C-alpha positions in Angstrom: 0.0 0.0 0.0 2.8 2.4 0.8 4.4 1.8 -2.6 1.0 2.3 -4.3 0.6 5.6 -2.5 4.1 6.7 -3.6 3.3 5.7 -7.2 0.0 7.6 -7.1 1.7 10.7 -5.7 4.5 10.5 -8.3 1.9 10.1 -11.0 -0.2 13.1 -9.8 3.0 15.2 -9.6 3.9 14.3 -13.2 0.4 15.1 -14.4 0.6 18.5 -12.7 3.9 19.2 -14.4 2.5 18.3 -17.8 -0.7 20.3 -17.3 1.4 23.4 -16.2 3.6 23.0 -19.3 0.7 22.7 -21.7 -0.8 25.8 -20.2 2.4 27.7 -20.8 2.5 26.6 -24.5 -1.2 26.6 -25.4 -4.0 29.1 -24.7 -7.4 27.9 -23.5 -8.8 28.4 -27.0 -6.0 26.2 -28.4 -6.7 23.5 -25.8 -10.4 23.5 -26.7 -9.6 23.4 -30.4 -7.3 20.4 -29.9 -9.9 18.5 -27.8 -11.6 17.5 -31.1 -8.5 15.5 -31.9 -7.6 14.5 -28.3 -10.7 14.2 -26.2 -8.7 13.4 -23.1 -7.8 17.1 -22.8 -11.3 17.7 -21.5 -10.5 15.6 -18.4 -7.2 17.3 -17.9 -8.5 20.8 -18.2 -12.1 20.9 -16.8 -11.8 24.5 -15.7 -10.9 25.5 -19.3 -14.0 24.0 -20.7 -16.2 25.3 -17.9 -15.0 28.8 -18.6 -15.6 28.8 -22.4 -18.4 31.2 -23.1 -20.8 29.7 -25.6 -23.5 32.3 -26.4 -24.6 34.5 -29.3 -23.0 37.5 -27.7 -19.4 36.2 -27.8 -19.4 33.5 -30.5 -21.0 33.8 -34.0 -23.1 31.0 -35.4 -20.4 29.2 -37.4 -21.9 25.8 -37.6 -25.6 26.3 -37.2 -25.7 24.9 -33.7 -27.4 27.8 -31.9 -24.2 29.9 -31.9 -21.7 27.3 -30.8 -18.5 26.2 -32.5 -18.0 22.9 -30.8 -16.1 24.5 -28.0 -13.7 26.7 -30.1 -13.5 30.0 -28.3 -13.1 32.1 -31.4 -15.0 34.3 -33.8 -15.0 33.8 -37.6 -12.1 36.2 -37.9 -10.0 33.5 -36.3 -9.0 35.9 -33.5 -7.2 34.7 -30.4 -6.9 36.7 -27.3 -3.9 34.7 -26.0 -0.4 35.9 -26.4 0.9 32.3 -26.4 2.5 30.7 -29.5 -0.7 29.0 -30.5 -1.9 32.4 -31.9 -1.2 31.2 -35.4 -4.7 30.9 -36.8 -4.6 33.1 -39.8 -6.0 32.1 -43.2 -2.8 32.9 -45.0 -0.4 30.0 -44.1 3.3 30.6 -44.3 5.6 28.8 -46.6 6.5 26.1 -44.0 2.9 25.5 -43.0 2.1 24.8 -46.6 4.4 21.7 -46.7 2.4 18.7 -47.9 2.9 15.0 -48.7 2.2 14.6 -52.4 -0.4 17.0 -53.7 -2.5 16.8 -50.5 -5.6 16.4 -52.6 -7.1 13.8 -50.3 -6.4 15.8 -47.1 -9.8 16.9 -46.0 -11.3 18.1 -42.7 -14.8 18.7 -44.0 -17.7 18.3 -41.8 -20.5 15.7 -42.4 -22.1 17.9 -45.0 -18.8 18.2 -46.9 -18.7 22.0 -46.4 -15.6 22.2 -44.3 -15.4 24.8 -41.6 -17.4 27.9 -42.3 -15.0 30.1 -40.3 -11.9 29.1 -42.2 -11.0 27.0 -45.2 -9.9 23.4 -45.0 -6.3 24.4 -45.6 -6.3 27.0 -42.8 -8.1 24.6 -40.4 -5.5 21.9 -41.2 -2.6 24.3 -40.7 -3.9 25.5 -37.3 -4.5 21.9 -36.2 -1.0 20.9 -37.2 0.6 23.9 -35.5 -1.3 23.4 -32.2 -0.5 19.7 -32.2 3.2 20.5 -32.6 2.9 23.0 -29.7 1.3 20.3 -27.6 4.2 17.8 -28.4 6.7 20.5 -27.4 4.9 21.1 -24.1 5.0 17.4 -23.1 8.5 16.5 -24.4 10.7 19.2 -22.8 13.9 18.0 -21.1 12.4 18.5 -17.6 9.7 15.9 -18.4 10.0 12.2 -19.4 11.0 11.6 -23.0 8.2 11.0 -25.5 8.3 7.9 -27.7 5.9 8.5 -30.6 5.2 5.2 -32.4 3.0 4.9 -35.5 2.3 1.3 -36.7 1.1 0.2 -40.1 1.9 3.3 -42.0 1.0 1.6 -45.3 -2.7 2.0 -44.2 -2.4 5.6 -43.2 -4.5 8.1 -45.1 -3.2 11.4 -46.6 -4.4 13.5 -43.6 -2.5 11.3 -41.1 0.7 11.3 -43.1 0.5 15.1 -43.6 0.2 15.6 -39.8 3.1 13.3 -39.2 5.2 15.1 -41.8 4.3 18.4 -40.1 5.4 17.0 -36.8 8.8 15.7 -38.1 9.7 18.4 -40.6 8.4 21.7 -39.2 10.8 23.5 -36.8 8.6 26.0 -35.0 8.2 23.6 -32.0 12.0 23.4 -31.6 12.8 27.1 -32.0 13.3 29.0 -28.7 15.5 31.8 -27.5 16.9 29.5 -24.8 18.9 26.7 -26.3 18.3 24.4 -23.3 14.5 24.9 -23.6 14.7 24.4 -27.4 15.8 20.8 -27.0 13.0 18.3 -27.4 13.0 14.8 -26.0 10.9 13.3 -28.8 11.7 10.1 -30.7 9.4 9.2 -33.6 9.2 5.7 -35.0 7.1 4.6 -37.9 6.7 1.0 -39.2 5.1 -0.3 -42.4 5.0 -3.4 -44.6 6.8 -2.9 -47.8 5.4 -6.1 -49.3 1.8 -5.1 -49.3 0.1 -5.5 -52.6 -1.8 -2.2 -52.3 1.3 -0.3 -51.0 0.3 3.4 -51.5 2.4 5.8 -53.5 1.8 8.6 -51.1 3.8 6.6 -48.4 6.7 6.5 -50.8 6.5 10.3 -51.2 6.3 10.7 -47.4 9.4 8.6 -46.9 11.3 10.3 -49.7 10.5 13.7 -48.2 11.6 12.7 -44.7 14.9 11.2 -46.1 15.7 14.3 -48.1 15.8 16.7 -45.2 19.4 17.0 -43.8 18.3 18.3 -40.4 16.3 15.2 -39.7 18.3 12.2 -38.5 16.6 9.1 -40.1 17.6 5.5 -39.4 16.0 2.9 -41.8 15.8 -0.6 -40.5 14.6 -3.4 -42.7 13.2 -6.4 -40.8 13.2 -9.7 -42.7 12.0 -13.1 -41.6 13.8 -14.9 -38.8 16.1 -17.8 -39.5 15.1 -21.5 -39.1 16.9 -21.6 -35.8 14.8 -18.7 -34.6 11.5 -20.4 -35.6 12.7 -23.6 -34.0 13.3 -21.8 -30.7 10.0 -19.9 -30.9 8.0 -23.1 -31.4 10.1 -25.0 -28.9 9.2 -22.4 -26.2 5.5 -22.4 -27.2 5.1 -26.1 -27.1 7.5 -26.7 -24.2 9.4 -29.4 -26.1 13.1 -29.8 -26.9 14.2 -28.5 -30.3 15.3 -32.0 -31.4 11.6 -33.2 -31.1 10.0 -30.3 -33.0 12.7 -29.6 -35.6 10.9 -31.2 -38.6 7.6 -29.7 -37.6 9.1 -26.2 -37.1 10.9 -26.4 -40.5 7.6 -26.9 -42.2 6.1 -24.0 -40.2 9.1 -21.8 -41.1 8.7 -22.5 -44.8 5.0 -21.8 -44.8 5.4 -18.6 -42.8 8.5 -17.4 -44.6 10.0 -16.9 -41.2 7.6 -14.0 -40.3 7.1 -14.3 -36.5 3.5 -12.9 -36.8 2.7 -15.5 -39.5 4.3 -18.2 -37.4 1.9 -17.3 -34.5 -1.1 -17.1 -36.8 -0.3 -20.4 -38.5 0.2 -22.2 -35.2 -3.1 -20.9 -33.9 -4.9 -22.1 -37.0 -3.3 -25.6 -36.5 -4.8 -25.8 -33.1 -8.2 -24.5 -34.2 -8.3 -27.0 -37.1 -7.0 -29.9 -34.9 -3.8 -30.4 -36.8 -2.0 -29.6 -33.5 -3.6 -31.3 -30.5 -2.6 -31.8 -26.8 -2.4 -35.4 -25.6 -3.5 -35.7 -22.0 -2.2 -39.2 -21.9 1.3 -38.2 -23.0 1.0 -34.7 -21.6 2.5 -33.1 -24.7 1.5 -31.5 -28.0 1.2 -33.9 -31.0 0.8 -33.5 -34.8 1.0 -35.4 -38.0 3.8 -33.9 -40.0 2.4 -35.0 -43.4 -1.0 -33.4 -42.7 0.7 -30.2 -41.7 2.9 -30.3 -44.8 -0.1 -30.8 -47.1 -1.9 -27.7 -45.8 -2.1 -25.2 -48.6 
């Protein structure tokens, strides 16, 4: 119980540090704006959302919902009363903000009616969203906090909007720039993974990767992961079946060939063998059993 109390106190202290840092980098209007992308912000900043004025006197009717803008504390002129760095909300994006992956034609933040945001165009909305997201990442990845490991899996299935946001996060430098060199450092490590052998491998991902690789200021490490060797498959199956390698070598060699040494495919294939009763557990012998010929004949 004492350890749990200490962990709880440490967690609360860390949350307070992060909340304070976010408030230094984002205005209340920026926090409300980002809550559409990150709903958990509402739980972290209840006072901010309680203080948002939502009436016809302070917010014009931008979306037809009785004068509300889904919690965005702004008028249609995109004004922002805060002097924080999230004040970039203009309709004229700068050169860096206009960076896109490919032609960006599929990047769309339209509403359900396909009309976009009535207060600003889709491009301006996108630029503001990207800028505020970068400010948020800066706030939570400063040297005084724990480092941030930002991992994005299955990039081959990412849409244009997601890749454009990731490109903005990696390539734009406004969230690194600061008068104080120590504060300008950012403890952020971005990892993206994708399957290069997918049949419908998208061209836009190639463009995204080429763009990231072409920027000298961004350190990129490319790691190609192939299938594991037969010995690795043997060890994997030996551990799973709790049998010595010498007893499962022929069986694991067949599995290795059918899975091309891909650990995920090994797991899926082994699961299917159990479900289809090609691989069964003998209570009498207290071990797993199989018919190697039947397994080999599986197409």
